[in-house]
N, CA and C atoms as an extended XYZ file, in Angstrom:
306
Properties=species:S:1:pos:R:3:atomname:S:1:resname:S:1:resid:I:1 pbc="F F F"
N       126.647       48.647      118.383 N   MET     1
C       125.422       49.913      118.009 CA  MET     1
C       125.169       48.682      116.635 C   MET     1
N       123.782       48.815      116.088 N   ALA     2
C       123.136       48.596      114.980 CA  ALA     2
C       123.440       49.793      114.161 C   ALA     2
N       123.107       48.756      112.605 N   GLN     3
C       123.293       49.928      111.594 CA  GLN     3
C       122.051       49.554      110.851 C   GLN     3
N       121.700       51.211      110.406 N   PHE     4
C       120.304       50.725      109.329 CA  PHE     4
C       120.910       51.368      108.002 C   PHE     4
N       120.591       50.710      106.657 N   SER     5
C       121.503       51.154      105.555 CA  SER     5
C       120.516       51.338      104.452 C   SER     5
N       120.530       52.013      103.515 N   ILE     6
C       119.539       51.775      102.023 CA  ILE     6
C       120.987       52.220      101.183 C   ILE     6
N       120.436       51.734      100.032 N   GLU     7
C       121.529       51.996       98.867 CA  GLU     7
C       120.382       52.637       97.529 C   GLU     7
N       121.142       53.495       97.147 N   ILE     8
C       120.765       54.462       96.581 CA  ILE     8
C       121.382       54.159       94.933 C   ILE     8
N       120.300       53.751       93.738 N   ALA     9
C       121.214       54.052       92.375 CA  ALA     9
C       122.085       54.992       92.118 C   ALA     9
N       123.085       54.815       91.911 N   ASP    10
C       124.157       55.744       91.084 CA  ASP    10
C       123.706       56.896       90.430 C   ASP    10
N       122.403       56.511       89.443 N   SER    11
C       121.785       57.339       88.282 CA  SER    11
C       120.769       58.122       89.078 C   SER    11
N       120.215       58.080       90.694 N   ASP    12
C       119.297       58.595       91.055 CA  ASP    12
C       120.195       59.610       92.436 C   ASP    12
N       121.471       59.312       93.075 N   ILE    13
C       121.928       59.638       94.037 CA  ILE    13
C       122.075       61.624       93.942 C   ILE    13
N       121.961       62.106       92.985 N   GLU    14
C       122.454       63.254       92.536 CA  GLU    14
C       120.472       63.927       92.854 C   GLU    14
N       119.497       63.151       92.631 N   ARG    15
C       118.363       63.440       92.576 CA  ARG    15
C       117.786       63.341       93.984 C   ARG    15
N       118.320       62.550       94.712 N   VAL    16
C       118.056       62.353       96.186 CA  VAL    16
C       118.572       63.567       96.807 C   VAL    16
N       119.717       63.844       96.952 N   LEU    17
C       120.647       64.711       97.734 CA  LEU    17
C       119.715       65.760       97.458 C   LEU    17
N       119.680       66.416       95.886 N   SER    18
C       118.893       67.410       95.661 CA  SER    18
C       117.645       67.815       96.281 C   SER    18
N       116.900       66.984       96.087 N   ALA    19
C       115.392       66.756       96.619 CA  ALA    19
C       115.515       67.634       98.100 C   ALA    19
N       116.335       66.491       99.169 N   VAL    20
C       116.722       66.540      100.210 CA  VAL    20
C       117.180       67.812      100.765 C   VAL    20
N       118.290       68.572      100.307 N   VAL    21
C       118.546       69.859      100.116 CA  VAL    21
C       117.685       70.928      100.255 C   VAL    21
N       117.137       70.547       99.057 N   HIS    22
C       115.751       71.934       98.523 CA  HIS    22
C       114.603       71.812       99.680 C   HIS    22
N       114.451       70.635       99.981 N   ASN    23
C       112.817       70.877      100.520 CA  ASN    23
C       113.423       70.960      101.835 C   ASN    23
N       114.479       70.529      102.509 N   TYR    24
C       114.643       71.085      103.887 CA  TYR    24
C       115.460       72.610      104.025 C   TYR    24
N       115.906       73.026      102.893 N   LYS    25
C       116.396       74.434      102.733 CA  LYS    25
C       117.894       74.591      103.545 C   LYS    25
N       118.496       73.505      102.741 N   ARG    26
C       120.226       73.648      103.128 CA  ARG    26
C       120.828       74.977      102.949 C   ARG    26
N       120.681       76.012      103.780 N   PRO    27
C       121.741       77.148      103.538 CA  PRO    27
C       122.764       77.318      102.759 C   PRO    27
N       123.080       77.762      101.817 N   GLU    28
C       124.584       77.857      101.381 CA  GLU    28
C       125.363       78.123      101.925 C   GLU    28
N       125.383       79.161      102.646 N   SER    29
C       126.195       79.995      103.551 CA  SER    29
C       125.836       79.994      104.896 C   SER    29
N       126.687       80.325      105.979 N   ILE    30
C       126.105       80.075      107.462 CA  ILE    30
C       126.796       81.312      108.207 C   ILE    30
N       126.060       81.496      109.362 N   ALA    31
C       126.884       82.748      110.144 CA  ALA    31
C       128.444       82.327      110.453 C   ALA    31
N       129.218       83.285      110.481 N   ASN    32
C       130.435       82.615      110.568 CA  ASN    32
C       130.796       82.708      112.221 C   ASN    32
N       131.339       82.100      112.788 N   PRO    33
C       131.467       81.676      113.868 CA  PRO    33
C       132.645       82.717      114.150 C   PRO    33
N       133.516       83.079      113.252 N   ALA    34
C       134.645       83.711      114.108 CA  ALA    34
C       134.521       85.220      113.862 C   ALA    34
N       133.586       85.832      112.943 N   PHE    35
C       132.837       87.466      112.999 CA  PHE    35
C       133.141       87.841      114.083 C   PHE    35
N       133.980       89.369      113.877 N   ASP    36
C       133.949       89.976      115.190 CA  ASP    36
C       133.058       91.231      115.166 C   ASP    36
N       131.884       91.631      115.443 N   SER    37
C       130.999       92.430      115.098 CA  SER    37
C       132.142       94.217      115.352 C   SER    37
N       133.447       93.487      115.972 N   GLU    38
C       133.795       95.252      116.612 CA  GLU    38
C       135.124       95.823      115.238 C   GLU    38
N       134.654       94.767      114.415 N   LEU    39
C       135.804       94.936      113.276 CA  LEU    39
C       134.673       95.571      111.865 C   LEU    39
N       135.146       96.229      111.404 N   PRO    40
C       134.553       96.231      109.873 CA  PRO    40
C       134.390       95.388      109.197 C   PRO    40
N       132.722       95.039      108.718 N   THR    41
C       132.649       93.799      107.465 CA  THR    41
C       133.704       93.715      106.590 C   THR    41
N       134.626       92.425      106.328 N   ASP    42
C       135.031       92.359      105.210 CA  ASP    42
C       135.762       91.163      104.418 C   ASP    42
N       134.902       90.969      103.458 N   PRO    43
C       134.731       89.470      102.757 CA  PRO    43
C       135.714       88.681      102.670 C   PRO    43
N       137.101       89.168      102.612 N   ASP    44
C       137.908       88.668      103.017 CA  ASP    44
C       138.763       88.311      104.199 C   ASP    44
N       138.380       89.273      105.591 N   THR    45
C       139.359       88.965      106.349 CA  THR    45
C       138.167       88.994      107.425 C   THR    45
N       136.705       89.298      107.450 N   ASN    46
C       135.861       89.279      108.281 CA  ASN    46
C       134.630       89.225      107.908 C   ASN    46
N       134.426       88.018      107.193 N   PRO    47
C       133.036       87.840      106.535 CA  PRO    47
C       132.336       87.776      107.490 C   PRO    47
N       130.935       88.682      107.258 N   GLU    48
C       129.686       87.858      108.320 CA  GLU    48
C       129.073       86.095      108.111 C   GLU    48
N       129.067       85.989      107.008 N   THR    49
C       129.001       84.449      106.603 CA  THR    49
C       129.450       83.841      105.526 C   THR    49
N       129.773       82.777      105.980 N   ILE    50
C       131.053       81.824      105.222 CA  ILE    50
C       130.126       80.775      104.756 C   ILE    50
N       130.510       80.161      103.545 N   PRO    51
C       130.321       79.001      102.470 CA  PRO    51
C       129.812       77.497      103.693 C   PRO    51
N       128.553       77.216      103.609 N   ASN    52
C       128.085       75.815      104.348 CA  ASN    52
C       129.101       74.828      104.176 C   ASN    52
N       129.795       74.294      105.298 N   ALA    53
C       130.859       73.409      105.027 CA  ALA    53
C       130.459       72.065      105.047 C   ALA    53
N       128.892       72.009      105.457 N   GLU    54
C       128.292       70.459      105.936 CA  GLU    54
C       128.108       70.318      104.300 C   GLU    54
N       128.669       68.820      103.722 N   THR    55
C       128.074       68.847      102.192 CA  THR    55
C       126.848       67.849      102.117 C   THR    55
N       126.238       68.085      100.709 N   TYR    56
C       124.866       67.727      100.739 CA  TYR    56
C       124.423       66.392      101.038 C   TYR    56
N       125.792       65.460      101.118 N   SER    57
C       125.435       63.966      101.660 CA  SER    57
C       125.371       64.206      103.136 C   SER    57
N       126.401       65.152      103.521 N   GLN    58
C       126.224       64.683      105.490 CA  GLN    58
C       124.844       65.730      105.545 C   GLN    58
N       124.325       66.299      105.066 N   PHE    59
C       123.083       67.152      104.906 CA  PHE    59
C       121.916       66.139      105.325 C   PHE    59
N       122.049       65.406      104.359 N   THR    60
C       120.867       64.734      104.120 CA  THR    60
C       121.078       63.562      105.231 C   THR    60
N       122.343       62.864      105.243 N   ASN    61
C       122.185       62.197      106.504 CA  ASN    61
C       121.910       62.736      107.477 C   ASN    61
N       122.070       63.944      108.111 N   ARG    62
C       121.641       64.702      109.475 CA  ARG    62
C       120.106       64.482      109.308 C   ARG    62
N       119.140       64.783      108.336 N   ILE    63
C       118.058       65.384      108.138 CA  ILE    63
C       117.592       63.866      108.284 C   ILE    63
N       117.581       62.769      107.425 N   VAL    64
C       117.331       61.390      107.401 CA  VAL    64
C       117.157       60.936      109.276 C   VAL    64
N       118.511       61.331      109.896 N   ARG    65
C       118.269       60.980      111.001 CA  ARG    65
C       117.180       61.610      112.047 C   ARG    65
N       117.181       62.711      111.752 N   GLN    66
C       116.344       63.229      112.611 CA  GLN    66
C       115.183       63.161      112.509 C   GLN    66
N       114.868       62.714      110.799 N   PHE    67
C       113.544       62.698      110.823 CA  PHE    67
C       112.956       60.891      111.620 C   PHE    67
N       114.032       60.278      111.407 N   LEU    68
C       113.788       58.880      112.082 CA  LEU    68
C       113.842       59.237      113.706 C   LEU    68
N       114.294       60.117      114.526 N   SER    69
C       114.028       60.297      115.776 CA  SER    69
C       112.936       60.956      116.081 C   SER    69
N       112.541       62.044      115.297 N   GLU    70
C       111.051       62.736      115.232 CA  GLU    70
C       110.150       61.771      115.416 C   GLU    70
N       110.248       60.775      114.317 N   ASN    71
C       108.621       59.875      114.167 CA  ASN    71
C       109.333       58.522      115.404 C   ASN    71
N       110.041       58.373      115.860 N   VAL    72
C       110.010       57.650      117.193 CA  VAL    72
C       109.756       58.152      118.398 C   VAL    72
N       110.188       59.541      118.355 N   ARG    73
C       109.510       60.077      119.672 CA  ARG    73
C       107.668       60.459      119.379 C   ARG    73
N       107.734       60.876      118.213 N   SER    74
C       106.358       60.830      118.004 CA  SER    74
C       105.179       59.572      118.097 C   SER    74
N       105.937       58.637      117.663 N   TYR    75
C       104.741       57.198      118.080 CA  TYR    75
C       105.081       56.498      119.646 C   TYR    75
N       105.942       57.273      120.406 N   GLU    76
C       106.361       56.583      121.520 CA  GLU    76
C       105.488       57.933      122.583 C   GLU    76
N       105.432       59.151      122.225 N   MET    77
C       104.393       59.923      122.869 CA  MET    77
C       103.347       59.494      122.567 C   MET    77
N       102.293       59.065      121.212 N   LYS    78
C       100.974       58.921      121.267 CA  LYS    78
C       101.253       57.349      122.025 C   LYS    78
N       101.678       56.661      121.772 N   GLU    79
C       101.448       55.257      122.679 CA  GLU    79
C       101.209       55.484      124.174 C   GLU    79
N       102.091       56.348      124.802 N   ALA    80
C       102.144       56.383      126.317 CA  ALA    80
C       101.028       57.020      126.777 C   ALA    80
N       100.410       58.069      125.706 N   LYS    81
C        99.307       58.668      125.824 CA  LYS    81
C        98.090       57.863      125.696 C   LYS    81
N        98.075       56.707      124.518 N   ARG    82
C        96.879       55.605      124.662 CA  ARG    82
C        96.860       54.917      125.994 C   ARG    82
N        98.024       54.405      126.268 N   ILE    83
C        97.940       53.433      127.575 CA  ILE    83
C        97.986       54.022      128.318 C   ILE    83
N        97.930       55.195      128.843 N   ALA    84
C        97.677       56.017      130.291 CA  ALA    84
C        95.926       55.980      130.150 C   ALA    84
N        95.683       56.517      128.634 N   ALA    85
C        94.178       56.666      128.327 CA  ALA    85
C        93.528       55.176      129.008 C   ALA    85
N        94.057       53.800      128.878 N   GLU    86
C        93.625       53.034      128.790 CA  GLU    86
C        93.556       52.351      130.460 C   GLU    86
N        94.403       52.943      130.850 N   GLU    87
C        95.001       52.773      132.458 CA  GLU    87
C        93.749       53.612      133.196 C   GLU    87
N        93.569       54.678      132.854 N   ALA    88
C        92.774       55.507      133.545 CA  ALA    88
C        91.410       54.891      133.697 C   ALA    88
N        90.983       54.264      132.604 N   GLY    89
C        89.715       53.656      132.508 CA  GLY    89
C        88.836       54.451      131.248 C   GLY    89
N        87.821       53.740      131.224 N   ASN    90
C        86.926       55.015      129.940 CA  ASN    90
C        86.811       55.816      130.548 C   ASN    90
N        85.802       56.054      131.813 N   ASN    91
C        85.351       57.552      132.353 CA  ASN    91
C        86.470       57.856      133.342 C   ASN    91
N        87.096       58.768      132.655 N   THR    92
C        87.990       59.716      133.284 CA  THR    92
C        87.546       61.063      133.542 C   THR    92
N        85.951       61.206      133.315 N   SER    93
C        86.083       62.926      133.751 CA  SER    93
C        85.355       62.285      135.375 C   SER    93
N        85.882       63.471      136.217 N   PRO    94
C        85.253       63.204      137.188 CA  PRO    94
C        83.774       63.489      137.526 C   PRO    94
N        83.057       62.890      138.513 N   GLU    95
C        81.468       63.195      138.876 CA  GLU    95
C        81.190       64.542      139.754 C   GLU    95
N        80.476       65.259      138.737 N   ILE    96
C        80.375       66.451      139.302 CA  ILE    96
C        79.169       67.026      139.349 C   ILE    96
N        78.337       67.303      140.702 N   ASN    97
C        76.912       67.549      140.558 CA  ASN    97
C        76.244       68.617      141.376 C   ASN    97
N        75.390       69.375      141.053 N   ASP    98
C        74.925       70.758      141.387 CA  ASP    98
C        74.327       70.514      142.549 C   ASP    98
N        74.020       70.313      143.729 N   PRO    99
C        73.058       70.343      144.894 CA  PRO    99
C        72.049       70.833      144.661 C   PRO    99
N        71.942       71.767      144.131 N   GLU   100
C        70.858       73.010      143.781 CA  GLU   100
C        69.517       72.547      142.892 C   GLU   100
N        70.389       71.456      142.211 N   LEU   101
C        69.605       70.517      141.183 CA  LEU   101
C        68.571       69.694      141.391 C   LEU   101
N        67.433       69.455      141.248 N   PRO   102
C        66.902       68.004      141.111 CA  PRO   102
C        67.786       67.232      140.360 C   PRO   102
């Protein structure tokens, strides 16, 4: 598999991660998958939420991969539509006439 990589200056990494984390709204806490609604909510033994284990770097990496995937999908859909329209020809409207009109 091919790799695509970028380099960010050490002095800028915190700025970049912080910007992505805030622009894409990384939650500080997430729903607790082990939460038992049958038991009382307790921050120590049965919390409804837990700290988000996804680091800023992991989150940013996921968002960048998602961004690239969405852009590829969008481009390919536009190209498929363009090609389909070209193959259908310039006049894609059906000819419809009213025999009652001259």
